[in-house]
PyMOL commands that place a pseudoatom at each C-alpha (Angstrom):
pseudoatom trace, name=CA, resn=UNK, resi=1, chain=A, elem=C, hetatm=0, pos=[129.049, 94.599, 75.871]
pseudoatom trace, name=CA, resn=UNK, resi=2, chain=A, elem=C, hetatm=0, pos=[125.391, 93.564, 75.874]
pseudoatom trace, name=CA, resn=UNK, resi=3, chain=A, elem=C, hetatm=0, pos=[122.698, 96.104, 75.063]
pseudoatom trace, name=CA, resn=UNK, resi=4, chain=A, elem=C, hetatm=0, pos=[120.870, 97.383, 78.157]
pseudoatom trace, name=CA, resn=UNK, resi=5, chain=A, elem=C, hetatm=0, pos=[117.369, 95.984, 78.609]
pseudoatom trace, name=CA, resn=UNK, resi=6, chain=A, elem=C, hetatm=0, pos=[115.937, 99.282, 79.852]
pseudoatom trace, name=CA, resn=UNK, resi=7, chain=A, elem=C, hetatm=0, pos=[115.620, 101.589, 76.851]
pseudoatom trace, name=CA, resn=UNK, resi=8, chain=A, elem=C, hetatm=0, pos=[113.441, 104.598, 75.999]
pseudoatom trace, name=CA, resn=UNK, resi=9, chain=A, elem=C, hetatm=0, pos=[110.035, 103.705, 74.564]
pseudoatom trace, name=CA, resn=UNK, resi=10, chain=A, elem=C, hetatm=0, pos=[107.149, 105.568, 72.924]
pseudoatom trace, name=CA, resn=UNK, resi=11, chain=A, elem=C, hetatm=0, pos=[104.726, 104.556, 75.699]
pseudoatom trace, name=CA, resn=UNK, resi=12, chain=A, elem=C, hetatm=0, pos=[102.612, 107.303, 77.263]
pseudoatom trace, name=CA, resn=UNK, resi=13, chain=A, elem=C, hetatm=0, pos=[103.910, 108.600, 80.591]
pseudoatom trace, name=CA, resn=UNK, resi=14, chain=A, elem=C, hetatm=0, pos=[100.515, 110.066, 81.521]
pseudoatom trace, name=CA, resn=UNK, resi=15, chain=A, elem=C, hetatm=0, pos=[98.768, 106.747, 80.795]
pseudoatom trace, name=CA, resn=UNK, resi=16, chain=A, elem=C, hetatm=0, pos=[101.388, 104.894, 82.833]
pseudoatom trace, name=CA, resn=UNK, resi=17, chain=A, elem=C, hetatm=0, pos=[100.915, 107.200, 85.833]
pseudoatom trace, name=CA, resn=UNK, resi=18, chain=A, elem=C, hetatm=0, pos=[97.116, 107.096, 85.492]
pseudoatom trace, name=CA, resn=UNK, resi=19, chain=A, elem=C, hetatm=0, pos=[97.272, 103.288, 85.656]
pseudoatom trace, name=CA, resn=UNK, resi=20, chain=A, elem=C, hetatm=0, pos=[99.051, 103.228, 89.039]
pseudoatom trace, name=CA, resn=UNK, resi=21, chain=A, elem=C, hetatm=0, pos=[96.575, 101.316, 91.230]
pseudoatom trace, name=CA, resn=UNK, resi=22, chain=A, elem=C, hetatm=0, pos=[97.296, 102.830, 94.655]
pseudoatom trace, name=CA, resn=UNK, resi=23, chain=A, elem=C, hetatm=0, pos=[95.680, 106.284, 94.961]
pseudoatom trace, name=CA, resn=UNK, resi=24, chain=A, elem=C, hetatm=0, pos=[98.450, 107.717, 97.154]
pseudoatom trace, name=CA, resn=UNK, resi=25, chain=A, elem=C, hetatm=0, pos=[101.219, 106.314, 94.976]
pseudoatom trace, name=CA, resn=UNK, resi=26, chain=A, elem=C, hetatm=0, pos=[99.489, 107.682, 91.842]
pseudoatom trace, name=CA, resn=UNK, resi=27, chain=A, elem=C, hetatm=0, pos=[99.143, 111.173, 93.396]
pseudoatom trace, name=CA, resn=UNK, resi=28, chain=A, elem=C, hetatm=0, pos=[102.783, 111.037, 94.515]
pseudoatom trace, name=CA, resn=UNK, resi=29, chain=A, elem=C, hetatm=0, pos=[103.881, 109.979, 91.006]
pseudoatom trace, name=CA, resn=UNK, resi=30, chain=A, elem=C, hetatm=0, pos=[102.011, 112.955, 89.521]
pseudoatom trace, name=CA, resn=UNK, resi=31, chain=A, elem=C, hetatm=0, pos=[103.704, 115.302, 92.014]
pseudoatom trace, name=CA, resn=UNK, resi=32, chain=A, elem=C, hetatm=0, pos=[107.171, 113.847, 91.324]
pseudoatom trace, name=CA, resn=UNK, resi=33, chain=A, elem=C, hetatm=0, pos=[106.557, 114.069, 87.570]
pseudoatom trace, name=CA, resn=UNK, resi=34, chain=A, elem=C, hetatm=0, pos=[105.651, 117.751, 87.906]
pseudoatom trace, name=CA, resn=UNK, resi=35, chain=A, elem=C, hetatm=0, pos=[108.683, 118.401, 90.118]
pseudoatom trace, name=CA, resn=UNK, resi=36, chain=A, elem=C, hetatm=0, pos=[111.113, 116.639, 87.787]
pseudoatom trace, name=CA, resn=UNK, resi=37, chain=A, elem=C, hetatm=0, pos=[109.681, 118.385, 84.705]
pseudoatom trace, name=CA, resn=UNK, resi=38, chain=A, elem=C, hetatm=0, pos=[110.166, 121.772, 86.400]
pseudoatom trace, name=CA, resn=UNK, resi=39, chain=A, elem=C, hetatm=0, pos=[113.690, 121.017, 87.607]
pseudoatom trace, name=CA, resn=UNK, resi=40, chain=A, elem=C, hetatm=0, pos=[115.019, 119.389, 84.437]
pseudoatom trace, name=CA, resn=UNK, resi=41, chain=A, elem=C, hetatm=0, pos=[113.096, 121.330, 81.810]
pseudoatom trace, name=CA, resn=UNK, resi=42, chain=A, elem=C, hetatm=0, pos=[112.734, 117.954, 80.054]
pseudoatom trace, name=CA, resn=UNK, resi=43, chain=A, elem=C, hetatm=0, pos=[109.674, 116.050, 78.904]
pseudoatom trace, name=CA, resn=UNK, resi=44, chain=A, elem=C, hetatm=0, pos=[109.416, 112.631, 80.546]
pseudoatom trace, name=CA, resn=UNK, resi=45, chain=A, elem=C, hetatm=0, pos=[110.029, 109.443, 78.603]
pseudoatom trace, name=CA, resn=UNK, resi=46, chain=A, elem=C, hetatm=0, pos=[109.141, 105.884, 79.547]
pseudoatom trace, name=CA, resn=UNK, resi=47, chain=A, elem=C, hetatm=0, pos=[112.255, 103.751, 79.961]
pseudoatom trace, name=CA, resn=UNK, resi=48, chain=A, elem=C, hetatm=0, pos=[111.207, 100.149, 79.693]
pseudoatom trace, name=CA, resn=UNK, resi=49, chain=A, elem=C, hetatm=0, pos=[107.774, 99.442, 81.075]
pseudoatom trace, name=CA, resn=UNK, resi=50, chain=A, elem=C, hetatm=0, pos=[108.061, 101.056, 84.508]
pseudoatom trace, name=CA, resn=UNK, resi=51, chain=A, elem=C, hetatm=0, pos=[110.609, 103.889, 84.737]
pseudoatom trace, name=CA, resn=UNK, resi=52, chain=A, elem=C, hetatm=0, pos=[109.818, 107.516, 83.937]
pseudoatom trace, name=CA, resn=UNK, resi=53, chain=A, elem=C, hetatm=0, pos=[113.029, 109.307, 82.965]
pseudoatom trace, name=CA, resn=UNK, resi=54, chain=A, elem=C, hetatm=0, pos=[114.093, 112.876, 82.214]
pseudoatom trace, name=CA, resn=UNK, resi=55, chain=A, elem=C, hetatm=0, pos=[116.992, 113.669, 79.916]
pseudoatom trace, name=CA, resn=UNK, resi=56, chain=A, elem=C, hetatm=0, pos=[119.698, 111.084, 79.306]
pseudoatom trace, name=CA, resn=UNK, resi=57, chain=A, elem=C, hetatm=0, pos=[123.428, 110.566, 79.572]
pseudoatom trace, name=CA, resn=UNK, resi=58, chain=A, elem=C, hetatm=0, pos=[125.962, 108.042, 78.335]
pseudoatom trace, name=CA, resn=UNK, resi=59, chain=A, elem=C, hetatm=0, pos=[126.812, 105.552, 81.084]
pseudoatom trace, name=CA, resn=UNK, resi=60, chain=A, elem=C, hetatm=0, pos=[129.253, 102.650, 80.862]
pseudoatom trace, name=CA, resn=UNK, resi=61, chain=A, elem=C, hetatm=0, pos=[126.340, 100.313, 80.181]
pseudoatom trace, name=CA, resn=UNK, resi=62, chain=A, elem=C, hetatm=0, pos=[124.554, 102.551, 77.669]
pseudoatom trace, name=CA, resn=UNK, resi=63, chain=A, elem=C, hetatm=0, pos=[122.173, 105.503, 77.810]
pseudoatom trace, name=CA, resn=UNK, resi=64, chain=A, elem=C, hetatm=0, pos=[120.303, 106.127, 81.048]
pseudoatom trace, name=CA, resn=UNK, resi=65, chain=A, elem=C, hetatm=0, pos=[118.008, 108.913, 82.334]
pseudoatom trace, name=CA, resn=UNK, resi=66, chain=A, elem=C, hetatm=0, pos=[119.687, 111.781, 84.174]
pseudoatom trace, name=CA, resn=UNK, resi=67, chain=A, elem=C, hetatm=0, pos=[116.933, 111.480, 86.779]
pseudoatom trace, name=CA, resn=UNK, resi=68, chain=A, elem=C, hetatm=0, pos=[113.779, 109.394, 86.998]
pseudoatom trace, name=CA, resn=UNK, resi=69, chain=A, elem=C, hetatm=0, pos=[111.303, 107.502, 89.118]
pseudoatom trace, name=CA, resn=UNK, resi=70, chain=A, elem=C, hetatm=0, pos=[109.249, 104.334, 89.245]
pseudoatom trace, name=CA, resn=UNK, resi=71, chain=A, elem=C, hetatm=0, pos=[106.022, 104.008, 91.265]
pseudoatom trace, name=CA, resn=UNK, resi=72, chain=A, elem=C, hetatm=0, pos=[106.439, 100.445, 92.569]
pseudoatom trace, name=CA, resn=UNK, resi=73, chain=A, elem=C, hetatm=0, pos=[103.936, 98.617, 94.795]
pseudoatom trace, name=CA, resn=UNK, resi=74, chain=A, elem=C, hetatm=0, pos=[106.058, 98.909, 97.939]
pseudoatom trace, name=CA, resn=UNK, resi=75, chain=A, elem=C, hetatm=0, pos=[107.630, 102.343, 97.374]
pseudoatom trace, name=CA, resn=UNK, resi=76, chain=A, elem=C, hetatm=0, pos=[108.183, 105.229, 95.046]
pseudoatom trace, name=CA, resn=UNK, resi=77, chain=A, elem=C, hetatm=0, pos=[111.710, 104.681, 93.701]
pseudoatom trace, name=CA, resn=UNK, resi=78, chain=A, elem=C, hetatm=0, pos=[113.629, 107.793, 92.711]
pseudoatom trace, name=CA, resn=UNK, resi=79, chain=A, elem=C, hetatm=0, pos=[116.698, 107.403, 90.518]
pseudoatom trace, name=CA, resn=UNK, resi=80, chain=A, elem=C, hetatm=0, pos=[118.953, 110.196, 91.768]
pseudoatom trace, name=CA, resn=UNK, resi=81, chain=A, elem=C, hetatm=0, pos=[122.484, 109.687, 90.571]
pseudoatom trace, name=CA, resn=UNK, resi=82, chain=A, elem=C, hetatm=0, pos=[125.413, 111.908, 91.413]
pseudoatom trace, name=CA, resn=UNK, resi=83, chain=A, elem=C, hetatm=0, pos=[127.934, 112.013, 94.222]
pseudoatom trace, name=CA, resn=UNK, resi=84, chain=A, elem=C, hetatm=0, pos=[127.751, 115.785, 94.552]
pseudoatom trace, name=CA, resn=UNK, resi=85, chain=A, elem=C, hetatm=0, pos=[129.098, 117.626, 97.578]
pseudoatom trace, name=CA, resn=UNK, resi=86, chain=A, elem=C, hetatm=0, pos=[126.457, 117.932, 100.288]
pseudoatom trace, name=CA, resn=UNK, resi=87, chain=A, elem=C, hetatm=0, pos=[124.389, 114.928, 99.202]
pseudoatom trace, name=CA, resn=UNK, resi=88, chain=A, elem=C, hetatm=0, pos=[124.812, 113.056, 102.493]
pseudoatom trace, name=CA, resn=UNK, resi=89, chain=A, elem=C, hetatm=0, pos=[123.725, 116.088, 104.519]
pseudoatom trace, name=CA, resn=UNK, resi=90, chain=A, elem=C, hetatm=0, pos=[120.617, 116.515, 102.359]
pseudoatom trace, name=CA, resn=UNK, resi=91, chain=A, elem=C, hetatm=0, pos=[119.786, 112.812, 102.659]
pseudoatom trace, name=CA, resn=UNK, resi=92, chain=A, elem=C, hetatm=0, pos=[119.882, 113.142, 106.466]
pseudoatom trace, name=CA, resn=UNK, resi=93, chain=A, elem=C, hetatm=0, pos=[117.373, 116.016, 106.288]
pseudoatom trace, name=CA, resn=UNK, resi=94, chain=A, elem=C, hetatm=0, pos=[115.099, 114.331, 103.731]
pseudoatom trace, name=CA, resn=UNK, resi=95, chain=A, elem=C, hetatm=0, pos=[112.852, 112.464, 106.149]
pseudoatom trace, name=CA, resn=UNK, resi=96, chain=A, elem=C, hetatm=0, pos=[111.653, 108.870, 106.156]
pseudoatom trace, name=CA, resn=UNK, resi=97, chain=A, elem=C, hetatm=0, pos=[113.290, 106.978, 103.293]
pseudoatom trace, name=CA, resn=UNK, resi=98, chain=A, elem=C, hetatm=0, pos=[115.659, 104.167, 102.402]
pseudoatom trace, name=CA, resn=UNK, resi=99, chain=A, elem=C, hetatm=0, pos=[118.535, 104.590, 100.000]
pseudoatom trace, name=CA, resn=UNK, resi=100, chain=A, elem=C, hetatm=0, pos=[120.713, 102.531, 97.718]
pseudoatom trace, name=CA, resn=UNK, resi=101, chain=A, elem=C, hetatm=0, pos=[123.684, 103.700, 95.659]
pseudoatom trace, name=CA, resn=UNK, resi=102, chain=A, elem=C, hetatm=0, pos=[121.627, 105.655, 93.131]
pseudoatom trace, name=CA, resn=UNK, resi=103, chain=A, elem=C, hetatm=0, pos=[118.090, 105.075, 94.391]
pseudoatom trace, name=CA, resn=UNK, resi=104, chain=A, elem=C, hetatm=0, pos=[115.913, 106.618, 97.074]
pseudoatom trace, name=CA, resn=UNK, resi=105, chain=A, elem=C, hetatm=0, pos=[112.878, 104.639, 98.255]
pseudoatom trace, name=CA, resn=UNK, resi=106, chain=A, elem=C, hetatm=0, pos=[109.950, 106.630, 99.644]
pseudoatom trace, name=CA, resn=UNK, resi=107, chain=A, elem=C, hetatm=0, pos=[106.767, 105.007, 100.917]
pseudoatom trace, name=CA, resn=UNK, resi=108, chain=A, elem=C, hetatm=0, pos=[104.770, 108.258, 100.766]
pseudoatom trace, name=CA, resn=UNK, resi=109, chain=A, elem=C, hetatm=0, pos=[105.800, 111.689, 99.542]
pseudoatom trace, name=CA, resn=UNK, resi=110, chain=A, elem=C, hetatm=0, pos=[104.239, 113.104, 102.718]
pseudoatom trace, name=CA, resn=UNK, resi=111, chain=A, elem=C, hetatm=0, pos=[107.005, 111.322, 104.699]
pseudoatom trace, name=CA, resn=UNK, resi=112, chain=A, elem=C, hetatm=0, pos=[109.757, 113.530, 103.265]
pseudoatom trace, name=CA, resn=UNK, resi=113, chain=A, elem=C, hetatm=0, pos=[110.616, 117.218, 103.187]
pseudoatom trace, name=CA, resn=UNK, resi=114, chain=A, elem=C, hetatm=0, pos=[109.715, 118.186, 99.632]
pseudoatom trace, name=CA, resn=UNK, resi=115, chain=A, elem=C, hetatm=0, pos=[111.987, 121.249, 99.649]
pseudoatom trace, name=CA, resn=UNK, resi=116, chain=A, elem=C, hetatm=0, pos=[114.928, 119.002, 100.519]
pseudoatom trace, name=CA, resn=UNK, resi=117, chain=A, elem=C, hetatm=0, pos=[113.827, 116.514, 97.854]
pseudoatom trace, name=CA, resn=UNK, resi=118, chain=A, elem=C, hetatm=0, pos=[113.628, 119.297, 95.264]
pseudoatom trace, name=CA, resn=UNK, resi=119, chain=A, elem=C, hetatm=0, pos=[117.149, 120.411, 96.239]
pseudoatom trace, name=CA, resn=UNK, resi=120, chain=A, elem=C, hetatm=0, pos=[118.454, 116.828, 96.002]
pseudoatom trace, name=CA, resn=UNK, resi=121, chain=A, elem=C, hetatm=0, pos=[116.978, 116.409, 92.536]
pseudoatom trace, name=CA, resn=UNK, resi=122, chain=A, elem=C, hetatm=0, pos=[118.208, 119.795, 91.287]
pseudoatom trace, name=CA, resn=UNK, resi=123, chain=A, elem=C, hetatm=0, pos=[121.742, 119.307, 92.581]
pseudoatom trace, name=CA, resn=UNK, resi=124, chain=A, elem=C, hetatm=0, pos=[121.853, 115.761, 91.228]
pseudoatom trace, name=CA, resn=UNK, resi=125, chain=A, elem=C, hetatm=0, pos=[120.724, 116.923, 87.786]
pseudoatom trace, name=CA, resn=UNK, resi=126, chain=A, elem=C, hetatm=0, pos=[123.334, 119.708, 87.768]
pseudoatom trace, name=CA, resn=UNK, resi=127, chain=A, elem=C, hetatm=0, pos=[126.031, 117.219, 88.770]
pseudoatom trace, name=CA, resn=UNK, resi=128, chain=A, elem=C, hetatm=0, pos=[125.035, 114.712, 86.092]
pseudoatom trace, name=CA, resn=UNK, resi=129, chain=A, elem=C, hetatm=0, pos=[124.904, 117.358, 83.365]
pseudoatom trace, name=CA, resn=UNK, resi=130, chain=A, elem=C, hetatm=0, pos=[128.347, 118.616, 84.400]
pseudoatom trace, name=CA, resn=UNK, resi=131, chain=A, elem=C, hetatm=0, pos=[130.067, 115.252, 84.809]
pseudoatom trace, name=CA, resn=UNK, resi=132, chain=A, elem=C, hetatm=0, pos=[128.551, 113.149, 82.007]
pseudoatom trace, name=CA, resn=UNK, resi=133, chain=A, elem=C, hetatm=0, pos=[128.058, 113.513, 78.281]
pseudoatom trace, name=CA, resn=UNK, resi=134, chain=A, elem=C, hetatm=0, pos=[124.386, 113.884, 77.325]
pseudoatom trace, name=CA, resn=UNK, resi=135, chain=A, elem=C, hetatm=0, pos=[123.070, 111.290, 74.913]
for i in range(1, 135): cmd.bond("trace and resi %d" % i, "trace and resi %d" % (i + 1))
show_as sticks, trace
zoom trace
């Protein structure tokens, strides 16, 4: 199996967030960073050049963050893995977003219910720590 391209780096998370060009996206990234630090109890690590991750687990394709985010130009991408019970109901209450299998795309943090988002993150982290071996 090939080595994954996205790996932890020594790059500065705070410098990465500070360099986000869009003011709203940068403020949202700071808020998500704070939220994920509180929920996970982990220090963030840059994964590749654009993903901020917290903790890690062994996936089939190699190590990957338990939870993370990437402030992209078009949206704030949250990496929220875990098929925990109640996820679909929480997603319906989240607010304006788009979702993929393990990603949630938010244009602005103000568009979503932050209490629901916090619950989604916390339950996803608990699920991942229960179901997967930490790396």
